[in-house]
C-alpha positions, 0 to 999 in steps of 0.5 A: 421479256429480256428486261424481266429476266434481268430484273428477276435475276437481280431481285434474287441477287444472282449474277449471270454466271450463277444463272447460266450454271443453273441452266447448264450453259455458258455465261455468254450464252445466257447474256445473249438472252438478257440482251435479246440477241438470242431468242430464249428456247422454250426449255429455258423459259420453263427452267427460268419460270421454275427457278424464279417461281413465276409463270412463263406468261410473266416472263413473256410479258403477257401478264404483270402478275408474278404468281406462278399460278394466279388465283381465279376470281 
């Protein structure tokens, strides 16, 4: 999960400071999410999923589909 949030941040050409500002927190606090030092609260997962237009399942590594709402077959 932690690598995914870092990769998404980098894919969107954002630094940790910018993401932390969008989440209303410090860069240091956000950095601890990316390194796995701190668990990511549900509210932050929701904000990250919305920010990157993806699903929480993708962030958590439960699916490899980045789509926010995967289409059913």
